[in-house]
VEXDREN-2710 file (C-alpha; in Angstrom, 1 decimal):
% VEXDREN-2710
k/r/px/py/pz
1/UNK/0.0/0.0/0.0
2/UNK/1.3/3.4/-1.0
3/UNK/0.7/6.3/1.5
4/UNK/2.2/9.0/-0.8
5/UNK/1.3/9.3/-4.5
6/UNK/3.5/7.4/-6.9
7/UNK/6.1/6.5/-4.3
8/UNK/5.9/2.8/-3.8
9/UNK/9.5/2.1/-4.4
10/UNK/10.7/5.0/-2.2
11/UNK/8.3/3.9/0.6
12/UNK/9.5/0.3/0.4
13/UNK/13.2/1.4/0.7
14/UNK/12.2/3.8/3.6
15/UNK/10.4/1.0/5.4
16/UNK/13.2/-1.5/4.9
17/UNK/15.9/0.7/6.4
18/UNK/14.0/1.7/9.5
19/UNK/15.3/-1.2/11.7
20/UNK/18.9/-0.1/10.9
21/UNK/18.3/3.6/11.8
22/UNK/19.7/5.6/14.7
23/UNK/16.1/6.6/15.5
24/UNK/13.6/3.9/14.8
25/UNK/10.2/5.1/15.9
26/UNK/6.7/4.8/14.5
27/UNK/6.4/8.5/14.0
28/UNK/9.0/8.6/11.2
29/UNK/7.8/5.6/9.3
30/UNK/6.2/6.2/5.8
31/UNK/3.0/4.8/7.1
32/UNK/2.6/7.4/9.9
33/UNK/3.9/10.3/7.8
34/UNK/1.7/9.3/4.8
35/UNK/-1.3/9.1/7.1
36/UNK/-0.7/12.6/8.4
37/UNK/0.0/14.0/4.9
38/UNK/-3.2/12.5/3.4
39/UNK/-5.3/14.0/6.2
40/UNK/-3.7/17.4/6.5
41/UNK/-1.5/18.4/3.6
42/UNK/-2.3/16.3/0.5
43/UNK/-2.5/19.5/-1.6
44/UNK/1.2/20.1/-1.1
45/UNK/3.6/17.7/-2.9
46/UNK/6.2/16.3/-0.5
47/UNK/9.9/16.1/-1.3
48/UNK/11.1/12.6/-0.5
49/UNK/14.7/11.9/-1.4
50/UNK/16.5/8.6/-0.8
51/UNK/20.3/9.0/-0.4
52/UNK/22.5/6.1/-1.3
53/UNK/26.2/5.1/-0.9
54/UNK/27.7/2.3/-2.9
55/UNK/24.3/1.4/-4.2
56/UNK/22.8/1.0/-0.7
57/UNK/20.2/3.4/0.9
58/UNK/21.7/5.2/3.9
59/UNK/18.8/7.5/4.7
60/UNK/15.8/9.4/3.6
61/UNK/15.0/13.2/3.4
62/UNK/11.2/13.5/3.7
63/UNK/10.2/17.2/3.8
64/UNK/7.4/19.7/3.0
65/UNK/8.0/23.2/1.6
66/UNK/5.3/25.7/2.2
67/UNK/5.5/29.5/2.2
68/UNK/9.4/29.5/2.1
69/UNK/9.5/27.2/5.2
70/UNK/10.7/23.6/4.9
71/UNK/9.7/21.1/7.7
72/UNK/9.4/17.4/8.4
73/UNK/6.3/15.8/7.0
74/UNK/4.3/16.2/10.1
75/UNK/3.2/18.4/13.0
76/UNK/4.6/18.3/16.6
77/UNK/1.0/18.6/17.9
78/UNK/0.4/14.9/16.9
79/UNK/4.0/13.6/16.5
80/UNK/6.1/13.1/19.6
81/UNK/9.3/12.5/17.6
82/UNK/10.4/13.7/14.2
83/UNK/13.6/13.1/12.4
84/UNK/15.3/11.8/9.2
85/UNK/15.6/8.0/9.0
86/UNK/19.4/7.5/8.8
87/UNK/21.2/4.2/8.8
88/UNK/23.5/3.8/11.8
89/UNK/27.2/4.6/11.0
90/UNK/26.3/7.0/8.1
91/UNK/25.3/10.1/10.0
92/UNK/28.2/12.3/8.9
93/UNK/28.1/11.1/5.3
94/UNK/24.3/11.4/5.1
95/UNK/24.4/15.1/6.1
96/UNK/27.4/16.0/3.9
97/UNK/25.3/14.6/1.0
98/UNK/22.0/15.9/2.2
99/UNK/23.1/19.5/2.4
100/UNK/23.2/19.8/-1.4
101/UNK/19.5/18.8/-1.6
102/UNK/18.5/20.9/1.4
103/UNK/20.2/24.1/0.4
104/UNK/18.6/24.0/-3.1
105/UNK/15.0/23.5/-1.9
106/UNK/14.2/27.3/-1.9
107/UNK/13.4/27.8/1.8
108/UNK/14.3/30.7/4.0
109/UNK/13.7/28.7/7.1
110/UNK/14.3/25.0/7.8
111/UNK/12.2/24.2/10.9
112/UNK/12.9/20.8/12.3
113/UNK/10.9/20.0/15.4
114/UNK/10.8/17.3/18.1
115/UNK/14.1/15.7/17.3
116/UNK/15.1/13.1/20.0
117/UNK/18.3/13.6/21.9
118/UNK/20.1/10.6/20.4
119/UNK/19.7/11.7/16.8
120/UNK/22.6/12.3/14.5
121/UNK/20.7/15.2/13.1
122/UNK/21.6/17.2/16.2
123/UNK/25.2/16.1/16.0
124/UNK/25.9/16.8/12.3
125/UNK/23.4/19.2/10.7
126/UNK/24.0/22.3/12.8
127/UNK/27.8/22.2/12.0
128/UNK/27.2/21.6/8.3
129/UNK/24.7/24.6/8.2
130/UNK/27.0/26.9/10.1
131/UNK/30.0/26.0/7.9
132/UNK/27.9/27.0/4.9
133/UNK/27.0/30.4/6.4
134/UNK/23.5/29.7/7.7
135/UNK/22.1/30.8/11.1
136/UNK/21.4/27.9/13.6
137/UNK/19.1/27.9/16.6
138/UNK/18.8/24.8/18.8
139/UNK/16.2/24.6/21.6
140/UNK/15.4/21.9/24.2
141/UNK/11.7/21.9/23.5
142/UNK/10.2/19.1/25.6
143/UNK/10.9/15.8/27.4
144/UNK/9.6/12.3/26.8
145/UNK/9.6/10.3/30.1
146/UNK/10.3/6.6/29.5
147/UNK/11.7/3.5/31.2
148/UNK/13.2/0.1/30.6
149/UNK/10.9/-2.8/31.5
150/UNK/12.0/-5.9/33.5
151/UNK/10.9/-9.4/32.8
152/UNK/8.0/-9.6/35.3
153/UNK/5.4/-7.4/36.9
154/UNK/6.8/-8.1/40.4
155/UNK/10.2/-7.0/39.3
156/UNK/8.7/-3.8/37.9
157/UNK/7.0/-3.1/41.2
158/UNK/10.2/-3.8/43.1
159/UNK/12.0/-1.2/40.9
160/UNK/9.6/1.6/41.9
161/UNK/10.4/4.0/44.7
162/UNK/9.0/2.6/48.0
163/UNK/6.2/5.2/48.3
164/UNK/5.2/4.8/44.6
165/UNK/5.2/1.0/44.9
166/UNK/3.0/1.2/48.0
167/UNK/0.6/3.6/46.4
168/UNK/0.2/1.7/43.2
169/UNK/-0.5/-1.6/45.1
170/UNK/-2.9/0.1/47.4
171/UNK/-4.8/1.7/44.5
172/UNK/-5.0/-1.6/42.6
173/UNK/-6.3/-3.4/45.7
174/UNK/-9.0/-0.8/46.2
175/UNK/-10.1/-0.9/42.6
176/UNK/-10.2/-4.7/42.6
177/UNK/-12.1/-4.9/46.0
178/UNK/-14.6/-2.1/45.5
179/UNK/-15.7/-2.4/41.9
180/UNK/-16.6/-4.7/39.1
181/UNK/-13.9/-3.6/36.8
182/UNK/-12.1/-5.0/33.7
183/UNK/-9.4/-3.7/31.4
184/UNK/-9.2/-4.9/27.8
185/UNK/-8.0/-3.9/24.3
186/UNK/-10.7/-3.6/21.6
187/UNK/-10.3/-5.2/18.2
188/UNK/-10.4/-2.4/15.6
189/UNK/-12.9/-3.2/12.9
190/UNK/-14.2/-0.9/10.1
191/UNK/-17.8/-1.2/11.2
192/UNK/-17.1/-0.4/14.9
193/UNK/-14.1/1.9/14.8
194/UNK/-16.2/5.1/15.0
195/UNK/-18.1/3.9/18.0
196/UNK/-15.0/2.9/19.9
197/UNK/-13.1/6.1/19.0
198/UNK/-16.1/8.2/20.0
199/UNK/-15.9/6.6/23.4
200/UNK/-12.2/7.4/23.5
201/UNK/-12.8/11.0/22.5
202/UNK/-15.5/11.4/25.1
203/UNK/-13.1/10.3/27.9
204/UNK/-10.2/12.3/26.5
205/UNK/-12.4/15.5/26.4
206/UNK/-13.7/14.9/30.0
207/UNK/-10.2/14.5/31.4
208/UNK/-8.7/17.9/30.7
209/UNK/-9.8/21.1/29.0
210/UNK/-6.8/21.3/26.8
211/UNK/-7.5/17.8/25.5
212/UNK/-11.0/18.8/24.7
213/UNK/-9.8/21.8/22.8
214/UNK/-7.3/19.6/20.9
215/UNK/-10.1/17.4/19.6
216/UNK/-11.0/19.3/16.4
217/UNK/-12.8/17.3/13.8
218/UNK/-9.6/17.0/11.7
219/UNK/-7.6/15.7/14.7
220/UNK/-10.4/13.2/15.5
221/UNK/-10.3/11.9/11.9
222/UNK/-6.5/11.6/12.0
223/UNK/-6.9/9.4/15.1
224/UNK/-9.4/7.2/13.3
225/UNK/-7.0/7.0/10.4
226/UNK/-4.2/5.8/12.7
227/UNK/-6.5/3.2/14.2
228/UNK/-7.4/1.8/10.8
229/UNK/-3.9/2.0/9.3
230/UNK/-2.0/0.4/12.2
231/UNK/-4.4/-2.0/13.8
232/UNK/-4.1/-4.7/11.1
233/UNK/-0.3/-5.1/11.8
234/UNK/-0.9/-5.3/15.5
235/UNK/0.9/-2.0/16.3
236/UNK/-2.3/-0.1/17.4
237/UNK/-3.7/-0.8/20.9
238/UNK/-6.9/0.9/22.2
239/UNK/-7.4/0.0/25.9
240/UNK/-10.5/0.6/27.9
241/UNK/-11.2/0.2/31.6
242/UNK/-14.8/-0.5/32.6
243/UNK/-16.5/-0.3/36.0
244/UNK/-19.9/-1.8/36.3
245/UNK/-20.2/-2.1/32.5
246/UNK/-19.3/1.6/31.9
247/UNK/-16.1/2.7/30.2
248/UNK/-14.3/5.1/32.6
249/UNK/-10.8/5.3/31.2
250/UNK/-9.0/4.7/27.9
251/UNK/-5.6/5.1/26.3
252/UNK/-4.0/4.5/23.0
253/UNK/-0.6/2.7/22.9
254/UNK/1.5/1.8/19.9
255/UNK/3.5/-1.5/20.0
256/UNK/6.5/-0.8/17.8
257/UNK/10.0/-2.3/17.7
258/UNK/10.0/-3.6/21.3
259/UNK/8.5/-0.4/22.8
260/UNK/5.1/0.5/24.0
261/UNK/4.3/4.2/23.2
262/UNK/1.6/5.8/25.3
263/UNK/0.1/8.1/22.7
264/UNK/-2.9/9.6/24.4
265/UNK/-5.5/9.0/27.1
266/UNK/-8.6/10.1/28.9
267/UNK/-10.7/9.2/31.9
268/UNK/-14.0/10.2/33.6
269/UNK/-13.1/12.6/36.5
270/UNK/-16.1/11.4/38.4
271/UNK/-14.2/8.2/39.0
272/UNK/-11.0/9.9/40.0
273/UNK/-11.3/8.7/43.6
274/UNK/-10.5/5.2/42.2
275/UNK/-7.5/6.5/40.3
276/UNK/-8.9/5.0/37.0
277/UNK/-6.7/7.2/34.8
278/UNK/-3.4/6.1/36.4
279/UNK/-4.4/2.5/36.8
280/UNK/-5.6/2.3/33.2
281/UNK/-2.0/3.2/32.2
282/UNK/-0.4/1.0/34.8
283/UNK/-2.2/-2.0/33.5
284/UNK/-0.9/-1.3/30.0
285/UNK/2.6/-1.5/31.5
286/UNK/1.6/-4.9/33.0
287/UNK/0.4/-5.9/29.5
288/UNK/3.6/-4.7/27.9
289/UNK/5.7/-6.8/30.3
290/UNK/3.6/-9.9/29.7
291/UNK/4.3/-9.4/26.0
292/UNK/8.1/-9.2/26.7
293/UNK/8.2/-5.5/25.6
294/UNK/11.5/-4.0/26.7
295/UNK/10.7/-0.3/26.9
296/UNK/7.7/1.8/27.8
297/UNK/7.6/5.4/26.5
298/UNK/5.1/7.9/28.0
299/UNK/6.0/10.3/25.2
300/UNK/5.9/14.1/25.6
301/UNK/4.8/15.9/28.8
302/UNK/5.9/15.9/32.4
303/UNK/2.7/14.9/34.2
304/UNK/3.5/13.6/37.7
305/UNK/1.9/10.2/37.2
306/UNK/4.7/9.2/34.7
307/UNK/7.4/9.6/37.3
308/UNK/5.2/7.8/40.0
309/UNK/5.1/4.9/37.5
310/UNK/8.9/4.8/37.2
311/UNK/9.8/7.0/34.2
312/UNK/12.8/9.2/33.7
313/UNK/13.3/12.0/31.2
314/UNK/14.8/12.1/27.7
315/UNK/15.1/15.4/25.9
316/UNK/13.5/16.5/22.6
317/UNK/14.9/19.4/20.6
318/UNK/13.8/21.9/17.9
319/UNK/16.4/22.9/15.2
320/UNK/15.8/26.0/13.2
321/UNK/18.1/27.0/10.3
322/UNK/17.8/30.3/8.5
323/UNK/19.5/31.8/5.5
END
Protein backbone atom coordinates (compact mmCIF):
# COMPACT_ATOMS: atom_id res chain seq x y z
CA UNK A 1 0.00 0.00 0.00
CA UNK A 2 1.35 3.42 -0.98
CA UNK A 3 0.75 6.26 1.47
CA UNK A 4 2.15 8.96 -0.81
CA UNK A 5 1.27 9.33 -4.50
CA UNK A 6 3.51 7.39 -6.93
CA UNK A 7 6.14 6.53 -4.32
CA UNK A 8 5.85 2.76 -3.81
CA UNK A 9 9.55 2.06 -4.37
CA UNK A 10 10.68 4.96 -2.18
CA UNK A 11 8.34 3.88 0.62
CA UNK A 12 9.53 0.29 0.35
CA UNK A 13 13.16 1.39 0.72
CA UNK A 14 12.21 3.75 3.55
CA UNK A 15 10.41 0.98 5.43
CA UNK A 16 13.23 -1.52 4.92
CA UNK A 17 15.93 0.68 6.44
CA UNK A 18 13.96 1.69 9.54
CA UNK A 19 15.28 -1.15 11.72
CA UNK A 20 18.85 -0.09 10.87
CA UNK A 21 18.35 3.58 11.76
CA UNK A 22 19.69 5.56 14.71
CA UNK A 23 16.13 6.62 15.51
CA UNK A 24 13.58 3.90 14.79
CA UNK A 25 10.20 5.13 15.92
CA UNK A 26 6.72 4.76 14.49
CA UNK A 27 6.42 8.52 13.96
CA UNK A 28 9.04 8.57 11.18
CA UNK A 29 7.75 5.56 9.25
CA UNK A 30 6.24 6.24 5.81
CA UNK A 31 2.95 4.80 7.11
CA UNK A 32 2.65 7.43 9.86
CA UNK A 33 3.88 10.35 7.78
CA UNK A 34 1.72 9.34 4.82
CA UNK A 35 -1.32 9.06 7.09
CA UNK A 36 -0.71 12.60 8.36
CA UNK A 37 -0.02 13.98 4.87
CA UNK A 38 -3.22 12.48 3.42
CA UNK A 39 -5.29 13.97 6.23
CA UNK A 40 -3.73 17.43 6.53
CA UNK A 41 -1.49 18.40 3.60
CA UNK A 42 -2.33 16.31 0.51
CA UNK A 43 -2.53 19.51 -1.57
CA UNK A 44 1.22 20.06 -1.11
CA UNK A 45 3.60 17.70 -2.90
CA UNK A 46 6.20 16.33 -0.47
CA UNK A 47 9.90 16.13 -1.30
CA UNK A 48 11.13 12.62 -0.47
CA UNK A 49 14.73 11.87 -1.42
CA UNK A 50 16.51 8.56 -0.76
CA UNK A 51 20.30 8.99 -0.36
CA UNK A 52 22.55 6.10 -1.33
CA UNK A 53 26.19 5.12 -0.90
CA UNK A 54 27.71 2.28 -2.86
CA UNK A 55 24.30 1.39 -4.21
CA UNK A 56 22.76 1.05 -0.73
CA UNK A 57 20.25 3.39 0.88
CA UNK A 58 21.74 5.25 3.86
CA UNK A 59 18.80 7.49 4.69
CA UNK A 60 15.76 9.45 3.57
CA UNK A 61 14.97 13.17 3.37
CA UNK A 62 11.16 13.49 3.74
CA UNK A 63 10.21 17.20 3.78
CA UNK A 64 7.44 19.66 2.98
CA UNK A 65 8.01 23.16 1.59
CA UNK A 66 5.30 25.73 2.21
CA UNK A 67 5.55 29.53 2.22
CA UNK A 68 9.36 29.48 2.11
CA UNK A 69 9.53 27.19 5.16
CA UNK A 70 10.74 23.58 4.95
CA UNK A 71 9.66 21.13 7.66
CA UNK A 72 9.44 17.45 8.36
CA UNK A 73 6.29 15.81 6.98
CA UNK A 74 4.27 16.20 10.14
CA UNK A 75 3.18 18.36 13.03
CA UNK A 76 4.56 18.29 16.56
CA UNK A 77 0.99 18.56 17.88
CA UNK A 78 0.42 14.93 16.85
CA UNK A 79 4.00 13.63 16.54
CA UNK A 80 6.14 13.12 19.63
CA UNK A 81 9.31 12.53 17.62
CA UNK A 82 10.37 13.69 14.17
CA UNK A 83 13.63 13.06 12.37
CA UNK A 84 15.33 11.85 9.20
CA UNK A 85 15.61 8.04 8.95
CA UNK A 86 19.41 7.52 8.80
CA UNK A 87 21.19 4.16 8.80
CA UNK A 88 23.53 3.79 11.77
CA UNK A 89 27.15 4.60 10.99
CA UNK A 90 26.28 6.95 8.11
CA UNK A 91 25.26 10.11 9.99
CA UNK A 92 28.17 12.30 8.91
CA UNK A 93 28.09 11.07 5.30
CA UNK A 94 24.31 11.44 5.10
CA UNK A 95 24.37 15.11 6.05
CA UNK A 96 27.35 15.99 3.87
CA UNK A 97 25.33 14.58 0.95
CA UNK A 98 21.95 15.87 2.17
CA UNK A 99 23.08 19.49 2.38
CA UNK A 100 23.19 19.78 -1.43
CA UNK A 101 19.50 18.82 -1.59
CA UNK A 102 18.51 20.86 1.43
CA UNK A 103 20.21 24.09 0.40
CA UNK A 104 18.65 24.01 -3.08
CA UNK A 105 15.04 23.55 -1.88
CA UNK A 106 14.22 27.26 -1.88
CA UNK A 107 13.42 27.76 1.80
CA UNK A 108 14.27 30.75 3.96
CA UNK A 109 13.70 28.72 7.15
CA UNK A 110 14.30 25.04 7.80
CA UNK A 111 12.22 24.24 10.90
CA UNK A 112 12.85 20.76 12.29
CA UNK A 113 10.85 20.02 15.44
CA UNK A 114 10.75 17.27 18.07
CA UNK A 115 14.13 15.67 17.33
CA UNK A 116 15.13 13.08 19.98
CA UNK A 117 18.34 13.60 21.93
CA UNK A 118 20.14 10.59 20.40
CA UNK A 119 19.65 11.73 16.81
CA UNK A 120 22.63 12.27 14.46
CA UNK A 121 20.67 15.25 13.08
CA UNK A 122 21.61 17.17 16.24
CA UNK A 123 25.24 16.08 15.99
CA UNK A 124 25.95 16.83 12.33
CA UNK A 125 23.39 19.16 10.71
CA UNK A 126 24.03 22.31 12.84
CA UNK A 127 27.76 22.18 12.03
CA UNK A 128 27.15 21.65 8.31
CA UNK A 129 24.71 24.58 8.23
CA UNK A 130 27.04 26.93 10.13
CA UNK A 131 29.98 25.99 7.91
CA UNK A 132 27.88 27.05 4.92
CA UNK A 133 27.05 30.44 6.42
CA UNK A 134 23.54 29.71 7.74
CA UNK A 135 22.13 30.75 11.12
CA UNK A 136 21.36 27.93 13.56
CA UNK A 137 19.12 27.86 16.64
CA UNK A 138 18.76 24.79 18.84
CA UNK A 139 16.16 24.60 21.61
CA UNK A 140 15.39 21.93 24.19
CA UNK A 141 11.66 21.92 23.48
CA UNK A 142 10.24 19.10 25.58
CA UNK A 143 10.88 15.82 27.38
CA UNK A 144 9.62 12.30 26.82
CA UNK A 145 9.62 10.27 30.06
CA UNK A 146 10.31 6.59 29.50
CA UNK A 147 11.66 3.48 31.21
CA UNK A 148 13.17 0.08 30.56
CA UNK A 149 10.89 -2.83 31.46
CA UNK A 150 12.01 -5.88 33.47
CA UNK A 151 10.92 -9.44 32.83
CA UNK A 152 8.04 -9.57 35.33
CA UNK A 153 5.38 -7.39 36.94
CA UNK A 154 6.79 -8.07 40.40
CA UNK A 155 10.24 -6.98 39.26
CA UNK A 156 8.68 -3.81 37.87
CA UNK A 157 6.95 -3.06 41.18
CA UNK A 158 10.15 -3.77 43.07
CA UNK A 159 11.97 -1.22 40.94
CA UNK A 160 9.63 1.63 41.86
CA UNK A 161 10.39 4.00 44.71
CA UNK A 162 9.02 2.60 47.96
CA UNK A 163 6.23 5.18 48.27
CA UNK A 164 5.19 4.82 44.62
CA UNK A 165 5.17 1.01 44.89
CA UNK A 166 3.02 1.16 48.02
CA UNK A 167 0.57 3.63 46.44
CA UNK A 168 0.20 1.65 43.22
CA UNK A 169 -0.45 -1.60 45.08
CA UNK A 170 -2.94 0.13 47.39
CA UNK A 171 -4.84 1.68 44.48
CA UNK A 172 -4.98 -1.60 42.60
CA UNK A 173 -6.31 -3.43 45.67
CA UNK A 174 -8.96 -0.76 46.22
CA UNK A 175 -10.11 -0.93 42.61
CA UNK A 176 -10.22 -4.72 42.63
CA UNK A 177 -12.10 -4.93 45.96
CA UNK A 178 -14.64 -2.12 45.51
CA UNK A 179 -15.71 -2.40 41.90
CA UNK A 180 -16.63 -4.74 39.12
CA UNK A 181 -13.89 -3.65 36.76
CA UNK A 182 -12.11 -4.99 33.72
CA UNK A 183 -9.42 -3.73 31.37
CA UNK A 184 -9.21 -4.86 27.77
CA UNK A 185 -8.00 -3.88 24.30
CA UNK A 186 -10.68 -3.57 21.64
CA UNK A 187 -10.31 -5.16 18.23
CA UNK A 188 -10.42 -2.41 15.64
CA UNK A 189 -12.93 -3.15 12.88
CA UNK A 190 -14.16 -0.91 10.08
CA UNK A 191 -17.77 -1.24 11.23
CA UNK A 192 -17.14 -0.42 14.90
CA UNK A 193 -14.11 1.90 14.85
CA UNK A 194 -16.23 5.07 14.96
CA UNK A 195 -18.14 3.90 18.01
CA UNK A 196 -14.98 2.87 19.86
CA UNK A 197 -13.13 6.07 18.95
CA UNK A 198 -16.10 8.22 19.96
CA UNK A 199 -15.90 6.63 23.41
CA UNK A 200 -12.19 7.39 23.53
CA UNK A 201 -12.81 11.01 22.47
CA UNK A 202 -15.51 11.37 25.13
CA UNK A 203 -13.13 10.27 27.88
CA UNK A 204 -10.24 12.30 26.50
CA UNK A 205 -12.38 15.47 26.43
CA UNK A 206 -13.67 14.85 29.96
CA UNK A 207 -10.20 14.47 31.44
CA UNK A 208 -8.73 17.92 30.66
CA UNK A 209 -9.84 21.15 29.01
CA UNK A 210 -6.76 21.33 26.79
CA UNK A 211 -7.46 17.81 25.51
CA UNK A 212 -11.04 18.81 24.75
CA UNK A 213 -9.76 21.84 22.80
CA UNK A 214 -7.32 19.62 20.89
CA UNK A 215 -10.12 17.39 19.61
CA UNK A 216 -10.98 19.28 16.43
CA UNK A 217 -12.81 17.28 13.79
CA UNK A 218 -9.63 17.00 11.72
CA UNK A 219 -7.61 15.67 14.67
CA UNK A 220 -10.36 13.17 15.45
CA UNK A 221 -10.32 11.94 11.85
CA UNK A 222 -6.53 11.59 12.02
CA UNK A 223 -6.87 9.44 15.14
CA UNK A 224 -9.38 7.24 13.32
CA UNK A 225 -7.00 6.99 10.36
CA UNK A 226 -4.22 5.83 12.71
CA UNK A 227 -6.50 3.20 14.23
CA UNK A 228 -7.41 1.79 10.83
CA UNK A 229 -3.92 2.00 9.30
CA UNK A 230 -1.97 0.45 12.19
CA UNK A 231 -4.37 -2.04 13.78
CA UNK A 232 -4.05 -4.72 11.10
CA UNK A 233 -0.32 -5.05 11.76
CA UNK A 234 -0.92 -5.28 15.53
CA UNK A 235 0.86 -2.00 16.26
CA UNK A 236 -2.26 -0.12 17.44
CA UNK A 237 -3.73 -0.83 20.88
CA UNK A 238 -6.87 0.89 22.19
CA UNK A 239 -7.36 0.02 25.86
CA UNK A 240 -10.51 0.61 27.89
CA UNK A 241 -11.21 0.24 31.59
CA UNK A 242 -14.81 -0.54 32.56
CA UNK A 243 -16.46 -0.28 35.96
CA UNK A 244 -19.93 -1.80 36.32
CA UNK A 245 -20.18 -2.06 32.53
CA UNK A 246 -19.34 1.61 31.89
CA UNK A 247 -16.13 2.74 30.19
CA UNK A 248 -14.34 5.09 32.59
CA UNK A 249 -10.78 5.33 31.22
CA UNK A 250 -8.99 4.71 27.95
CA UNK A 251 -5.60 5.05 26.32
CA UNK A 252 -3.95 4.49 22.95
CA UNK A 253 -0.63 2.66 22.86
CA UNK A 254 1.52 1.77 19.89
CA UNK A 255 3.51 -1.47 19.99
CA UNK A 256 6.53 -0.76 17.82
CA UNK A 257 10.02 -2.28 17.70
CA UNK A 258 10.01 -3.58 21.27
CA UNK A 259 8.55 -0.40 22.76
CA UNK A 260 5.10 0.53 24.02
CA UNK A 261 4.35 4.18 23.20
CA UNK A 262 1.58 5.79 25.28
CA UNK A 263 0.13 8.12 22.66
CA UNK A 264 -2.91 9.65 24.37
CA UNK A 265 -5.45 8.96 27.07
CA UNK A 266 -8.59 10.09 28.89
CA UNK A 267 -10.74 9.24 31.87
CA UNK A 268 -13.96 10.22 33.65
CA UNK A 269 -13.08 12.62 36.52
CA UNK A 270 -16.15 11.41 38.43
CA UNK A 271 -14.20 8.18 38.99
CA UNK A 272 -10.96 9.90 39.98
CA UNK A 273 -11.32 8.66 43.57
CA UNK A 274 -10.54 5.20 42.17
CA UNK A 275 -7.48 6.51 40.26
CA UNK A 276 -8.85 5.04 37.04
CA UNK A 277 -6.67 7.22 34.80
CA UNK A 278 -3.42 6.14 36.43
CA UNK A 279 -4.45 2.49 36.79
CA UNK A 280 -5.61 2.27 33.17
CA UNK A 281 -2.04 3.18 32.17
CA UNK A 282 -0.39 1.01 34.84
CA UNK A 283 -2.25 -2.02 33.50
CA UNK A 284 -0.92 -1.31 30.00
CA UNK A 285 2.57 -1.49 31.53
CA UNK A 286 1.62 -4.88 32.96
CA UNK A 287 0.36 -5.94 29.53
CA UNK A 288 3.58 -4.75 27.88
CA UNK A 289 5.68 -6.77 30.35
CA UNK A 290 3.56 -9.86 29.68
CA UNK A 291 4.32 -9.42 25.95
CA UNK A 292 8.07 -9.21 26.68
CA UNK A 293 8.22 -5.54 25.62
CA UNK A 294 11.55 -3.99 26.66
CA UNK A 295 10.70 -0.28 26.90
CA UNK A 296 7.68 1.84 27.84
CA UNK A 297 7.64 5.41 26.55
CA UNK A 298 5.13 7.88 28.02
CA UNK A 299 5.97 10.35 25.23
CA UNK A 300 5.88 14.12 25.62
CA UNK A 301 4.76 15.86 28.77
CA UNK A 302 5.88 15.95 32.38
CA UNK A 303 2.69 14.87 34.16
CA UNK A 304 3.53 13.61 37.66
CA UNK A 305 1.95 10.19 37.23
CA UNK A 306 4.65 9.25 34.69
CA UNK A 307 7.35 9.56 37.35
CA UNK A 308 5.22 7.78 39.97
CA UNK A 309 5.09 4.88 37.48
CA UNK A 310 8.88 4.82 37.15
CA UNK A 311 9.81 7.01 34.18
CA UNK A 312 12.84 9.22 33.70
CA UNK A 313 13.29 12.00 31.16
CA UNK A 314 14.78 12.10 27.69
CA UNK A 315 15.13 15.40 25.88
CA UNK A 316 13.55 16.52 22.61
CA UNK A 317 14.94 19.41 20.56
CA UNK A 318 13.83 21.86 17.88
CA UNK A 319 16.40 22.86 15.24
CA UNK A 320 15.82 26.05 13.21
CA UNK A 321 18.13 26.98 10.34
CA UNK A 322 17.76 30.26 8.46
CA UNK A 323 19.53 31.77 5.48
